[in-house]
N, C-alpha and C positions, 0 to 999 in steps of 0.2 A: 430651578426657578426659586425655591425657597431661599437659597443663599443670596440670589440677586435681590429678592424682596427685602431681606434683612439689611443688606448693604444699602439699598435705596432708602429704606426707612431711616437708618442711622445717618446717612448723608443729609437727608432732608431735615432731620431733627437738629443736627449740628449747624446746618445753615440757618435755621430759625433762631437758635440760641445766638449765633453770631450776628444775625441781622438785628435782633432785639438789643443786643449790647451796643452795636454800631449806632442804632437809632437813638438810644439813650445818650450816647456820647455826642451825637450831632445836634441834639436839641439845645445844648448849652454851649454853642460856639463861643459866646462871650465869656464863658467860664473856663476856657482853655488853660490848663495848668502845665506849663512847659517843664517845670521841675518834676512833676509826677510822671509826665510822658517820658522824660529821659530816664527816670528811675525804673520804669517798666520796659525800657527798650522799645518804645512804640515808634513806628515810622510816622510820616506826615499824615497818614490816614488813621492813626491811633491803633494800628494793627501790628502783629508780629508773628513769627513762625513758632509753632509748637510741633510735637509729635504725639499723635493719637495712637494708643495701643488698644486693639480689640482683644479681650481675653476670651479664649475659646476653650471648650472641653478638650483636654489632652488625652493621650492614649492610655494613661495609667491612673484613672480615677479610682481612688481608694473606696472600697466597700466597707472596710472596717471602721466602725463609728469612732473608736478611740483615736485611731490614726488620722481620720478625717478631721476630727475636732482639733487635734494638735496642729495639723497643717493649716487649718483655717485661722487658728489663733496666731500662728507665726506669720501667715499671709497678712493679717490685719496689723500686726506689729511692724511689718515691713512697709506697709502703706503709710502708717503713722510716721515712721522714720523719714521716708522720702518726702512727705508733706512738710515735716518740720525743717528739712533741709532746703525746701523751696523748689525742688526739682519735680514734684508731683503737685499739680494745681487743681486737679479734679479727678475723682474716682468714684465708681459706684457699680453695683450689680444690676443686671437686667432681670426682670421677673420671668418666671417660668423655668422649665427644665430643658430648654433648647441648647444647642451647641454654643451659642453666643452667651457668655457668662457675665461679662462686665466690660468696663471701659476705664482707661487711664488717659489723662492728658498730661504729658510731660512738658515742662518748661525748659526744653533743650532745643538746639538748632539742627541736630542730625539724627538720622535713624540709628547710626552706630552708637551714639550716646544713650539713646533710649534702650537699645538692645542690651547694653551693659547694665542698665538699671533693672530691666525686666529679669535679667539673669540672677539678681539678688533675691527674687521672690521664691520662697520655699515651695509653693505650688507649681511653679515653673520647673524648679530643680527636680521635683518628684515626678514630673510628667503629668500631673493632674490638670495643668493648664498649658496652653500654648498661646503665643502672642502674634498678632498680625499688626505691623507698624506702618503708619502713614504720616507724611508731612501734612500739616494743617496750618492755614493762614487765618488768624482770627483776632478779635479785639485783644489788645494788651491788658484790658481790664479783667480778663478771665483770671489773671493771677490774683485778683482781689477776692475771689469767691471764698477761699478758705478763711480769710480774715472776717468776711461778712458772716460766714457760717458759724463761726465761734460765738457771735452775738445772738444767735437764735437757737443754739444747741443746748438742751438741758442735760443730756446724758452722753457719756462716751460709749463707744462700741466695746 
């Protein structure tokens, strides 16, 4: 039941984010920017396909603080690299100590592409995390979150 509740919560959260972005887009129909839409690979609804990765606790969670810190630093460096390459448009941890640890939203078309990207993560390689991948249809504007975030971020991780 707990797994279902987490999945339901996540699905509803993503739907709200997606709806808010879609509403923001639809308010300015007179402001349609064909060039921007094409650059973001948006369809006629301003939407596109992504792959969502749910990061879950893996079977080999390190108890050693030094190893754990090194893996976390490498994990963050990998996130930064993928974001700079434009294949990772959103990432973040979940609060608490549950099995659901975080989320990635990949700017790729297929589960296979996302799987290859997740396999570059040191915490995946070590077995500290496992990924559950899902296709997601959402606003093409999601790709702009990183750009906007840079304008409000004071510190790096």
